[in-house]
SELUMVO-739701 format. One record per residue (C-alpha): x, y, z; chain; residue in three letters. Coordinates in Angstrom, 2 decimals. Each point is the difference from the previous one (the first is absolute). Example, Ala and Ser with C-alpha at 12.3 -4.5 7.8 and 13.67 -1.06 7.14 Angstrom:
BEGIN
east 12.30, north -4.50, up 7.80, unit A, code ALA
east 1.37, north 3.44, up -0.66, unit A, code SER
***
This chain:
BEGIN
east -25.19, north -41.67, up 110.30, unit A, code MET
east -3.24, north -1.70, up 1.12, unit A, code PRO
east -0.18, north -3.75, up -0.32, unit A, code ASN
east -2.72, north -1.41, up -2.21, unit A, code LEU
east -0.66, north -2.79, up 2.44, unit A, code THR
east -1.18, north 2.56, up 2.53, unit A, code ASN
east -2.91, north 0.90, up -2.29, unit A, code TYR
east -0.83, north -3.67, up -0.62, unit A, code LEU
east 0.01, north -1.01, up 3.63, unit A, code SER
east -3.01, north -1.53, up 1.73, unit A, code ILE
east -0.27, north 2.92, up 2.41, unit A, code GLU
east -0.13, north 2.56, up -2.79, unit A, code ASN
east -2.59, north -2.03, up -1.86, unit A, code PHE
east -2.13, north -0.29, up 3.13, unit A, code ARG
east 0.22, north 3.78, up 0.50, unit A, code ALA
east -1.21, north 0.63, up -3.54, unit A, code ILE
east -2.91, north -2.41, up 0.43, unit A, code VAL
east -0.91, north 1.56, up 3.33, unit A, code ALA
east 0.08, north 3.50, up -1.48, unit A, code GLY
east -2.14, north -1.08, up -2.93, unit A, code THR
east -2.48, north -1.67, up 2.33, unit A, code GLU
east -0.17, north 3.09, up 2.15, unit A, code THR
east -0.65, north 2.22, up -3.06, unit A, code TRP
east -2.69, north -2.35, up -1.30, unit A, code LEU
east -1.79, north -0.01, up 3.36, unit A, code HIS
east 0.29, north 3.78, up 0.28, unit A, code ALA
east -1.09, north 0.84, up -3.54, unit A, code ASN
east -1.70, north -2.94, up -1.67, unit A, code VAL
east -1.25, north -2.63, up 2.42, unit A, code LEU
east -2.22, north 2.28, up 2.01, unit A, code ASN
east -3.55, north 1.25, up 0.03, unit A, code TRP
east 0.90, north 3.35, up -1.59, unit A, code ALA
east 1.57, north -1.68, up -3.02, unit A, code ALA
east -2.92, north -2.43, up -0.31, unit A, code LEU
east -2.47, north 2.89, up 0.12, unit A, code ILE
east 1.95, north 1.87, up -2.69, unit A, code GLN
east 0.13, north -3.14, up -2.14, unit A, code LEU
east -3.73, north -0.44, up 0.42, unit A, code SER
east -0.57, north 3.62, up -1.05, unit A, code ILE
east 2.18, north -0.52, up -3.09, unit A, code ILE
east -1.91, north -3.15, up -1.03, unit A, code LEU
east -3.37, north 1.57, up 0.80, unit A, code GLY
east 0.66, north 3.11, up -2.05, unit A, code THR
east 1.21, north -2.23, up -2.87, unit A, code LEU
east -3.27, north -1.96, up 0.10, unit A, code LEU
east -2.10, north 3.19, up 0.09, unit A, code PHE
east 2.04, north 1.51, up -2.88, unit A, code ALA
east -0.50, north -3.19, up -2.04, unit A, code ALA
east -3.78, north 0.25, up 0.51, unit A, code LEU
east -0.09, north 3.70, up -0.85, unit A, code LEU
east 2.42, north -0.07, up -2.97, unit A, code ALA
east -2.38, north -1.46, up -2.68, unit A, code PRO
east -2.54, north 2.76, up 0.58, unit A, code MET
east 2.66, north 2.73, up -0.20, unit A, code VAL
east 1.54, north -1.66, up -3.06, unit A, code ARG
east -3.33, north -0.02, up -1.85, unit A, code ARG
east -0.50, north 3.65, up 0.89, unit A, code LEU
east 3.46, north 0.82, up -1.37, unit A, code THR
east -0.72, north -1.86, up -3.25, unit A, code GLU
east -3.29, north 1.90, up -0.45, unit A, code ARG
east 1.74, north 3.32, up 0.51, unit A, code VAL
east 2.72, north -1.00, up -2.48, unit A, code SER
east -2.60, north -1.00, up -2.59, unit A, code ALA
east -1.93, north 3.25, up 0.44, unit A, code SER
east 3.16, north 2.08, up -0.50, unit A, code ILE
east 0.96, north -2.15, up -3.03, unit A, code ARG
east 3.65, north -0.35, up 0.80, unit A, code PHE
east 2.43, north -0.10, up -2.90, unit A, code LYS
east 2.85, north -2.53, up -0.24, unit A, code ASN
east 2.51, north 1.57, up 2.48, unit A, code PRO
east -2.72, north 0.67, up 2.57, unit A, code ASN
east -1.52, north -3.44, up -0.49, unit A, code ALA
east 3.15, north -1.50, up 1.47, unit A, code ARG
east -0.28, north 2.39, up 2.94, unit A, code LEU
east -3.63, north -1.02, up 0.52, unit A, code ALA
east 1.02, north -3.68, up 0.01, unit A, code GLN
east 2.74, north 0.76, up 2.53, unit A, code THR
east -2.43, north 1.86, up 2.27, unit A, code ILE
east -2.33, north -2.99, up -0.17, unit A, code SER
east 2.91, north -2.31, up 0.91, unit A, code ALA
east 1.02, north 2.03, up 3.08, unit A, code VAL
east -3.50, north 0.38, up 1.41, unit A, code VAL
east 0.45, north -2.90, up 2.45, unit A, code LEU
east 3.42, north 1.06, up 1.39, unit A, code PRO
east -1.13, north 3.64, up 0.15, unit A, code THR
east -3.08, north -0.85, up 2.06, unit A, code LEU
east 2.13, north -2.23, up 2.21, unit A, code TRP
east 2.57, north 2.79, up 0.42, unit A, code PHE
east -2.63, north 2.58, up 0.96, unit A, code LEU
east -1.49, north -2.26, up 2.66, unit A, code GLN
east 3.43, north -0.79, up 1.46, unit A, code LEU
east 0.86, north 3.70, up 0.03, unit A, code TRP
east -3.16, north 0.78, up 1.94, unit A, code ILE
east 0.70, north -2.82, up 2.46, unit A, code CYS
east 3.59, north 1.18, up 0.44, unit A, code GLU
east -1.13, north 3.53, up 0.87, unit A, code ASN
east -2.56, north -1.35, up 2.46, unit A, code ILE
east 2.70, north -2.11, up 1.66, unit A, code ALA
east 2.24, north 3.05, up 0.29, unit A, code ILE
east -2.78, north 2.02, up 1.61, unit A, code GLN
east -0.81, north -2.64, up 2.63, unit A, code ILE
east 3.65, north -0.88, up 0.62, unit A, code GLY
east -0.05, north -3.59, up -1.28, unit A, code GLN
east 2.81, north -1.80, up -1.91, unit A, code PRO
east -0.29, north 0.33, up -3.77, unit A, code TYR
east 3.38, north -1.02, up -1.46, unit A, code TRP
east -1.39, north -3.02, up -1.85, unit A, code LEU
east -2.82, north 2.08, up -1.52, unit A, code ILE
east 2.57, north 2.66, up -0.92, unit A, code ASN
east 2.17, north -2.62, up -1.72, unit A, code THR
east -2.93, north -1.26, up -2.10, unit A, code ALA
east -1.05, north 3.55, up -0.79, unit A, code ASP
east 3.48, north 0.97, up -1.21, unit A, code ASN
east 0.30, north -3.10, up -2.19, unit A, code LEU
east -3.43, north 0.63, up -1.50, unit A, code LEU
east 0.76, north 3.66, up -0.70, unit A, code SER
east 3.26, north -0.93, up -1.74, unit A, code ALA
east -1.76, north -2.60, up -2.14, unit A, code TRP
east -2.80, north 2.40, up -0.99, unit A, code ILE
east 2.45, north 2.77, up -0.93, unit A, code VAL
east 2.10, north -2.39, up -2.11, unit A, code ILE
east -3.07, north -1.40, up -1.77, unit A, code ARG
east -1.39, north 3.41, up -0.89, unit A, code VAL
east 3.40, north 1.39, up -0.98, unit A, code ALA
east 0.52, north -2.90, up -2.43, unit A, code SER
east -2.80, north 1.48, up -2.13, unit A, code VAL
east 1.94, north 3.19, up -0.61, unit A, code PHE
east 3.60, north -1.30, up 0.04, unit A, code ILE
east 0.40, north -1.88, up -3.28, unit A, code ARG
east 3.79, north -0.42, up 0.16, unit A, code GLU
east 0.79, north -3.33, up 1.74, unit A, code PRO
east 3.24, north 1.23, up 1.61, unit A, code SER
east -1.72, north 3.07, up 1.49, unit A, code TRP
east -2.91, north -2.16, up 1.18, unit A, code ALA
east 2.39, north -2.37, up 1.79, unit A, code ARG
east 1.85, north 2.92, up 1.56, unit A, code THR
east -3.24, north 1.49, up 1.28, unit A, code PHE
east -1.16, north -3.36, up 1.37, unit A, code ALA
east 3.28, north -0.60, up 1.85, unit A, code ILE
east -0.13, north 3.52, up 1.46, unit A, code THR
east -3.59, north -0.45, up 1.17, unit A, code ALA
east 0.79, north -3.33, up 1.72, unit A, code TRP
east 3.09, north 1.50, up 1.68, unit A, code ILE
east -2.03, north 2.92, up 1.35, unit A, code VAL
east -2.67, north -2.43, up 1.22, unit A, code ALA
east 2.61, north -2.19, up 1.74, unit A, code ALA
east 1.63, north 3.00, up 1.69, unit A, code LEU
east -3.40, north 1.22, up 1.17, unit A, code SER
east -0.87, north -3.44, up 1.40, unit A, code ILE
east 3.18, north -0.16, up 2.09, unit A, code PHE
east -0.27, north 3.69, up 1.01, unit A, code ASN
east 3.18, north 0.82, up -1.88, unit A, code LEU
east -1.44, north 2.48, up -2.47, unit A, code LEU
east 0.54, north 3.14, up 2.10, unit A, code ASP
east 3.52, north -1.03, up 1.12, unit A, code PRO
east 0.91, north -0.72, up -3.64, unit A, code SER
east -1.23, north 3.45, up -1.05, unit A, code ILE
east 1.99, north 1.61, up 2.80, unit A, code ASN
east 3.10, north -1.95, up -1.04, unit A, code LEU
east -0.39, north 1.19, up -3.61, unit A, code LEU
east -0.50, north 3.57, up 1.23, unit A, code ASN
east 3.25, north -0.19, up 1.94, unit A, code ASP
east 1.87, north -1.07, up -3.16, unit A, code ALA
east 0.20, north 3.47, up -1.49, unit A, code SER
east 2.35, north 2.15, up -2.04, unit A, code LEU
east 0.37, north 3.73, up 0.60, unit A, code LYS
east 0.78, north 2.29, up -2.94, unit A, code LEU
east 0.23, north 3.55, up 1.33, unit A, code GLY
east -3.39, north 0.86, up 1.43, unit A, code ASP
east -1.59, north -3.01, up -1.69, unit A, code LEU
east -0.21, north -3.32, up 1.84, unit A, code GLN
east -1.05, north -3.03, up -2.02, unit A, code ILE
east -0.81, north -3.25, up 1.80, unit A, code SER
east -0.39, north -3.49, up -1.38, unit A, code ALA
east -3.65, north 0.00, up 1.08, unit A, code TRP
east -0.57, north 3.29, up -1.81, unit A, code GLY
east 1.52, north -1.39, up -3.20, unit A, code VAL
east -2.14, north -3.15, up 0.20, unit A, code LEU
east -3.11, north 2.03, up 0.74, unit A, code LYS
east 0.76, north 2.45, up -2.81, unit A, code GLY
east 0.66, north -2.83, up -2.44, unit A, code GLY
east -3.28, north -1.67, up 0.90, unit A, code PHE
east -1.89, north 3.28, up -0.32, unit A, code ILE
east 1.70, north 0.67, up -3.35, unit A, code LEU
east -0.96, north -3.42, up -1.40, unit A, code VAL
east -3.60, north 0.37, up 1.15, unit A, code VAL
east -0.31, north 3.55, up -1.30, unit A, code LEU
east 1.55, north -0.89, up -3.36, unit A, code LEU
east -2.44, north -2.85, up -0.34, unit A, code TRP
east -2.87, north 2.32, up 0.88, unit A, code LEU
east 1.29, north 2.59, up -2.48, unit A, code ALA
east 0.12, north -2.55, up -2.81, unit A, code ASN
east -3.43, north -1.36, up 0.91, unit A, code ALA
east -1.56, north 3.47, up 0.11, unit A, code ILE
east 1.71, north 1.00, up -3.25, unit A, code SER
east -1.36, north -3.13, up -1.73, unit A, code ARG
east -3.47, north 0.78, up 1.34, unit A, code LEU
east 0.23, north 3.61, up -1.23, unit A, code LEU
east 1.28, north -1.22, up -3.37, unit A, code ASP
east -3.02, north -2.27, up -0.40, unit A, code ASN
east -2.35, north 2.79, up 1.06, unit A, code ARG
east 1.59, north 2.60, up -2.27, unit A, code ILE
east 0.05, north -2.33, up -3.01, unit A, code SER
east -3.77, north -0.27, up 0.31, unit A, code GLY
east -0.56, north 3.76, up -0.34, unit A, code VAL
east -0.96, north 0.60, up -3.67, unit A, code PRO
east 0.45, north 3.77, up 0.20, unit A, code SER
east 3.78, north -0.37, up 0.51, unit A, code LEU
east 2.28, north -0.78, up -2.93, unit A, code THR
east 2.36, north -2.99, up 0.31, unit A, code PRO
east 3.00, north 2.30, up 0.36, unit A, code SER
east -1.58, north 1.95, up 2.87, unit A, code ILE
east -1.04, north -3.26, up 1.65, unit A, code GLN
east 3.58, north -1.29, up -0.12, unit A, code VAL
east 1.36, north 3.35, up 1.22, unit A, code LEU
east -2.33, north 0.12, up 3.01, unit A, code ILE
east 0.70, north -3.63, up 0.88, unit A, code ALA
east 3.79, north 0.39, up -0.21, unit A, code LYS
east -0.04, north 3.26, up 1.96, unit A, code PHE
east -2.15, north -1.57, up 2.73, unit A, code ALA
east 2.31, north -3.02, up 0.24, unit A, code LYS
east 3.15, north 2.12, up 0.27, unit A, code ILE
east -1.66, north 2.20, up 2.64, unit A, code THR
east -1.13, north -2.97, up 2.07, unit A, code LEU
east 3.40, north -1.71, up -0.14, unit A, code ILE
east 1.77, north 3.23, up 0.97, unit A, code THR
east -2.41, north 0.51, up 2.89, unit A, code LEU
east 0.61, north -3.60, up 1.17, unit A, code ALA
east 3.77, north 0.51, up 0.02, unit A, code ILE
east -0.31, north 3.31, up 1.89, unit A, code VAL
east -2.24, north -1.54, up 2.66, unit A, code ILE
east 2.32, north -2.99, up 0.41, unit A, code ALA
east 3.04, north 2.26, up 0.45, unit A, code LEU
east -1.89, north 2.14, up 2.49, unit A, code SER
east -0.95, north -3.09, up 2.02, unit A, code SER
east 3.69, north -0.80, up 0.48, unit A, code ILE
east 0.59, north 3.49, up 1.35, unit A, code GLY
east 1.90, north 1.46, up -2.94, unit A, code ILE
east -0.45, north 3.75, up -0.39, unit A, code ASP
east -0.93, north 0.51, up -3.63, unit A, code LEU
east 1.26, north 3.58, up 0.00, unit A, code THR
east 3.52, north -1.42, up 0.10, unit A, code ALA
east -0.45, north -1.19, up -3.58, unit A, code PHE
east -0.13, north 3.61, up -1.18, unit A, code ALA
east 3.77, north 0.16, up 0.52, unit A, code VAL
east 0.51, north -2.71, up -2.59, unit A, code PHE
east -2.33, north 1.50, up -2.61, unit A, code SER
east 2.87, north 1.70, up -1.84, unit A, code GLY
east 2.03, north -3.20, up -0.12, unit A, code ALA
east -3.02, north -1.92, up -1.21, unit A, code VAL
east -0.56, north 2.59, up -2.73, unit A, code GLY
east 3.60, north -0.39, up -1.20, unit A, code VAL
east -0.36, north -3.78, up 0.07, unit A, code GLY
east -3.17, north 0.20, up -2.03, unit A, code VAL
east 1.67, north 2.35, up -2.46, unit A, code GLY
east 2.90, north -2.35, up -0.68, unit A, code PHE
east -0.98, north -3.57, up 0.85, unit A, code GLY
east -3.76, north -0.04, up -0.50, unit A, code LEU
east -0.30, north 2.34, up -2.97, unit A, code GLN
east -1.62, north -2.55, up -2.32, unit A, code LYS
east -2.30, north -1.33, up 2.70, unit A, code VAL
east -1.28, north 3.45, up 0.92, unit A, code VAL
east -0.28, north 0.90, up -3.68, unit A, code SER
east -2.22, north -3.04, up -0.61, unit A, code ASN
east -2.11, north 0.83, up 3.04, unit A, code LEU
east -0.54, north 3.60, up -1.11, unit A, code ILE
east -0.64, north -1.16, up -3.58, unit A, code SER
east -2.61, north -2.44, up 1.30, unit A, code GLY
east -1.82, north 2.81, up 1.82, unit A, code ILE
east 0.10, north 2.15, up -3.15, unit A, code ILE
east -1.43, north -2.85, up -2.09, unit A, code LEU
east -2.83, north -0.44, up 2.47, unit A, code LEU
east -0.77, north 3.71, up 0.18, unit A, code VAL
east 0.09, north 0.87, up -3.71, unit A, code ASP
east -1.73, north -3.30, up -0.94, unit A, code ARG
east 2.10, north -0.43, up -3.13, unit A, code SER
east -0.09, north -3.75, up 0.57, unit A, code VAL
east -2.40, north -2.06, up 2.10, unit A, code LYS
east -0.78, north -3.68, up 0.61, unit A, code PRO
east -1.59, north -1.52, up -3.08, unit A, code GLY
east 1.69, north 2.33, up -2.50, unit A, code ASP
east 1.82, north -1.53, up -2.97, unit A, code VAL
east 3.38, north 1.67, up -0.50, unit A, code ILE
east 2.97, north -0.46, up -2.30, unit A, code ALA
east 3.46, north 0.79, up 1.32, unit A, code ILE
east 3.38, north -0.95, up -1.43, unit A, code ALA
east -0.49, north -3.17, up -2.10, unit A, code ASN
east -3.08, north -1.49, up 1.64, unit A, code TYR
east -3.56, north 0.85, up 0.88, unit A, code TYR
east -2.40, north -1.31, up 2.60, unit A, code GLY
east -2.74, north 0.72, up 2.49, unit A, code ARG
east 0.75, north 1.78, up 3.27, unit A, code ILE
east -0.90, north -2.34, up 2.84, unit A, code ASP
east 0.99, north 1.97, up 3.12, unit A, code THR
east 1.59, north 3.31, up 0.94, unit A, code LEU
east 2.48, north -0.37, up 2.85, unit A, code ASN
east 2.14, north 2.46, up 1.92, unit A, code ALA
east 3.17, north -0.90, up -1.93, unit A, code ARG
east -1.11, north -1.66, up -3.23, unit A, code TYR
east -2.90, north -0.64, up -2.35, unit A, code VAL
east -0.99, north -3.58, up -0.83, unit A, code SER
east -0.59, north -0.42, up -3.76, unit A, code VAL
east -1.26, north -3.40, up -1.24, unit A, code ILE
east 0.55, north -0.76, up -3.69, unit A, code THR
east -2.11, north -2.22, up -2.21, unit A, code ARG
east 2.59, north -2.76, up 0.53, unit A, code ASP
east -0.74, north -0.02, up 3.73, unit A, code GLY
east 3.36, north 1.56, up 0.85, unit A, code VAL
east -0.23, north 2.53, up 2.83, unit A, code GLU
east 2.39, north 2.94, up -0.37, unit A, code HIS
east 0.78, north 2.08, up 3.08, unit A, code LEU
east 0.67, north 3.42, up -1.52, unit A, code VAL
east 1.54, north 2.60, up 2.36, unit A, code PRO
east -2.24, north 3.03, up 0.39, unit A, code ASN
east 2.81, north 2.31, up -1.08, unit A, code GLU
east 0.03, north -1.55, up -3.49, unit A, code GLU
east -3.67, north 0.80, up -0.49, unit A, code LEU
east 0.78, north 3.62, up 0.83, unit A, code ILE
east 3.20, north 0.48, up -2.01, unit A, code THR
east -0.66, north -2.21, up -3.04, unit A, code GLN
east -2.54, north 0.21, up -2.78, unit A, code ARG
east -3.01, north -2.19, up 0.82, unit A, code VAL
east -2.89, north -0.89, up -2.29, unit A, code GLU
east -3.24, north -0.30, up 1.93, unit A, code ASN
east -2.55, north -1.63, up -2.26, unit A, code TRP
east -2.85, north 0.53, up 2.45, unit A, code SER
east 0.92, north 3.32, up 1.62, unit A, code TYR
east -3.02, north 2.04, up -1.10, unit A, code SER
east -1.74, north -2.67, up -2.08, unit A, code SER
east 0.24, north -3.70, up -0.79, unit A, code ASN
east -0.28, north 0.69, up -3.70, unit A, code LEU
east 3.09, north -1.08, up -1.95, unit A, code LEU
east 0.53, north 0.12, up -3.76, unit A, code ARG
east 2.13, north -2.69, up -1.61, unit A, code LEU
east 1.75, north 0.40, up -3.36, unit A, code ARG
east 0.82, north -3.13, up -2.01, unit A, code ARG
east 1.64, north -0.07, up -3.47, unit A, code PRO
east -1.21, north -2.13, up -2.92, unit A, code VAL
east 1.58, north -0.37, up -3.46, unit A, code GLY
east -1.80, north -1.03, up -3.21, unit A, code ILE
east 1.22, north -0.71, up -3.49, unit A, code SER
east 0.01, north 2.72, up -2.66, unit A, code TYR
east -2.33, north -2.23, up -2.05, unit A, code ARG
east -2.68, north -0.09, up 2.74, unit A, code SER
east -3.05, north 2.25, up 0.37, unit A, code ASP
east 1.06, north 2.57, up 2.60, unit A, code VAL
east -3.50, north 1.25, up 0.80, unit A, code GLU
east -1.27, north -3.57, up 0.51, unit A, code LEU
east 2.98, north -0.77, up 2.24, unit A, code ALA
east -0.75, north 3.09, up 2.11, unit A, code ILE
east -3.62, north -1.08, up 0.46, unit A, code GLN
east 1.04, north -3.55, up 0.88, unit A, code LEU
east 2.39, north 1.32, up 2.65, unit A, code CYS
east -2.84, north 2.00, up 1.56, unit A, code LYS
east -2.26, north -3.08, up -0.07, unit A, code ASP
east 2.70, north -2.07, up 1.71, unit A, code ALA
east 0.31, north 2.61, up 2.75, unit A, code CYS
east -3.75, north 0.21, up 0.55, unit A, code ASN
east -0.23, north -3.80, up 0.28, unit A, code ALA
east 2.12, north 0.00, up 3.18, unit A, code VAL
east -2.01, north 0.48, up 3.20, unit A, code ASP
east 2.62, north 2.05, up 1.83, unit A, code ARG
east 0.29, north 2.54, up -2.84, unit A, code VAL
east -2.33, north 2.94, up 0.58, unit A, code LEU
east -2.56, north 0.90, up -2.62, unit A, code LYS
east 0.10, north 3.62, up 1.13, unit A, code GLU
east 2.48, north 1.53, up -0.75, unit A, code PRO
east -0.21, north -2.15, up -3.11, unit A, code ASN
east 3.05, north -1.80, up -1.42, unit A, code PRO
east 1.73, north 1.58, up -3.01, unit A, code VAL
east 2.57, north -1.15, up -2.52, unit A, code CYS
east 2.28, north 2.45, up -1.82, unit A, code LEU
east 2.53, north -0.18, up -2.80, unit A, code VAL
east 3.35, north 0.85, up 1.55, unit A, code LYS
east 2.21, north -0.21, up -3.06, unit A, code GLY
east 1.41, north -2.05, up -2.84, unit A, code PHE
east 2.70, north -2.41, up 1.05, unit A, code GLY
east 2.56, north -1.94, up -2.02, unit A, code ASP
east -2.33, north -2.96, up -0.51, unit A, code SER
east -3.36, north 0.96, up 1.55, unit A, code SER
east -2.57, north 2.69, up 0.51, unit A, code VAL
east 0.36, north 0.87, up 3.68, unit A, code ASP
east -3.27, north 0.24, up 1.96, unit A, code LEU
east -0.55, north 0.72, up 3.69, unit A, code GLU
east -2.94, north -1.14, up 2.11, unit A, code MET
east -0.99, north 2.22, up 2.91, unit A, code ARG
east -2.50, north -1.27, up 2.56, unit A, code PHE
east -0.94, north 0.73, up 3.61, unit A, code TRP
east -0.29, north -2.16, up 3.10, unit A, code ILE
east -1.11, north 0.96, up 3.54, unit A, code ASN
east 1.62, north -2.84, up 1.98, unit A, code ASP
east 3.78, north 0.32, up -0.44, unit A, code PRO
east 0.51, north -1.92, up 3.26, unit A, code MET
east -1.13, north -3.13, up -1.88, unit A, code ASN
east 2.92, north 0.28, up -2.43, unit A, code GLY
east 0.70, north 1.27, up -3.48, unit A, code ARG
east 1.65, north -2.97, up -1.71, unit A, code ALA
east -3.08, north -2.23, up 0.28, unit A, code ASN
east -2.38, north 2.51, up -1.59, unit A, code VAL
east 2.57, north 0.75, up -2.72, unit A, code THR
east 0.26, north -3.72, up -0.74, unit A, code SER
east -3.78, north -0.29, up -0.42, unit A, code GLU
east -0.07, north 2.97, up -2.37, unit A, code VAL
east 2.87, north -1.33, up -2.12, unit A, code TYR
east -1.61, north -3.46, up -0.15, unit A, code LEU
east -3.22, north 1.57, up -1.28, unit A, code GLY
east 1.92, north 2.01, up -2.61, unit A, code VAL
east 1.78, north -3.17, up -1.17, unit A, code TRP
east -3.29, north -1.88, up -0.50, unit A, code LYS
east -1.77, north 2.87, up -1.79, unit A, code LEU
east 2.97, north 0.66, up -2.29, unit A, code PHE
east 0.12, north -3.67, up -1.06, unit A, code HIS
east -3.76, north -0.12, up -0.57, unit A, code GLU
east 0.07, north 3.13, up -2.17, unit A, code ASN
east 3.23, north -0.55, up -1.91, unit A, code GLY
east 2.03, north 2.73, up 1.66, unit A, code ILE
east 3.67, north -0.93, up -0.22, unit A, code GLU
east 2.38, north 0.62, up 2.87, unit A, code ILE
east 3.40, north 0.43, up -1.68, unit A, code PRO
east 3.38, north -0.99, up 1.28, unit A, code PHE
east 3.22, north 1.92, up -0.65, unit A, code PRO
east 1.51, north -0.59, up -3.46, unit A, code GLN
east 3.39, north 0.86, up -1.39, unit A, code ARG
east 1.15, north -0.04, up -3.65, unit A, code ASP
east 3.49, north -1.30, up -0.58, unit A, code LEU
east 1.76, north 1.06, up -3.23, unit A, code HIS
east 3.09, north -1.93, up -1.14, unit A, code LEU
east 2.25, north 1.67, up -2.53, unit A, code LYS
east 1.70, north -2.03, up -2.76, unit A, code SER
east 3.76, north -0.43, up 0.46, unit A, code PRO
east 2.06, north 2.38, up -2.05, unit A, code GLU
east 2.93, north -1.10, up -2.21, unit A, code GLN
east 3.31, north 0.74, up 1.64, unit A, code LEU
east 2.89, north 0.99, up -2.25, unit A, code THR
east 3.48, north -0.91, up 1.09, unit A, code VAL
east 2.67, north 2.42, up -1.13, unit A, code VAL
east 3.58, north -1.21, up -0.07, unit A, code ASN
east 2.57, north 2.66, up 0.59, unit A, code GLU
***
């Protein structure tokens, strides 16, 4: 076992100092290193002088394109990396010139690698909103830059390639898995970004109905994600034809374990195709009603007047009875009962009910409100008001309340009595009981 004192001896310390001094003289304290340092400082000064002009040009281009909020952040980031980008480009040119004339360039290469890592991390932070993913990407970029600086990048890749697993004719290496994972993450991000862009573009086409817009957007997103996964698997070296063997097993698994999920997916496609419901429609299902906010692959988001968002599975909208108040038209007729006393003028009460309906702004004048006699109750003459509205998404209870309040005021002003239930109680006199003694 080596003795610790051997490492702390004066001779060992002197050897370390001598080796360090030799390395410094060979790599740092020489004319080649000073020239490279001068090139690095000179290119930094030139980039600092050139950066304001390029930054102003970038801002003018951004203003002419009229960037929206997400792209405004990208424009600010581009403006922030103008200086390091110009510095990087000059160092890259100087490094290639040094290679061509056979001069040392390791110090320039080190600065170039550090700058490239910083620029990539800064630009990537615009698109990576999740802090944990952003930190992971930053750590990876700095590791790659460090390996490149010390000329360890190619040996590290070879080492990862040697760490492989063979499954039949398929050989999967650690480098292939890392490369495939990186490609998958990038492609999935691109797929989501492109799908969002298509969604925004499609939503601005007035000739397409909301249902068709949602259908096209969802189909494009699924296609892009599937394509990203296929490309990532191909980059690893996996033969996709091998998955055909498992298609039967997957079908059985879908039939038993994923029956409801697949049913909701198919139901969602049917809803989008037949356009029975679409975003903005007001529907009533089960014991609640609300406005459809979004149509998703598995569920429909229905927001009630209370602000509660119900996530209704697509299958329920196919199998259950659904009232769509705005399917073919926004017109909706409301029926509200009113009772008056038998001593009141029925014809006057009917006219007052119509006047109360017409006084409410949300009640349509055409078709005009009507009031009918529905029957004769135990303590009242039963009337029914019928009026139309064309904005059911704004609620029914509020417009009903306004109509009833108007009826109440007009009835009191005109002496129309609103009865309350009455019951007559008859008490019989006690009868004389005769007691018979046997």
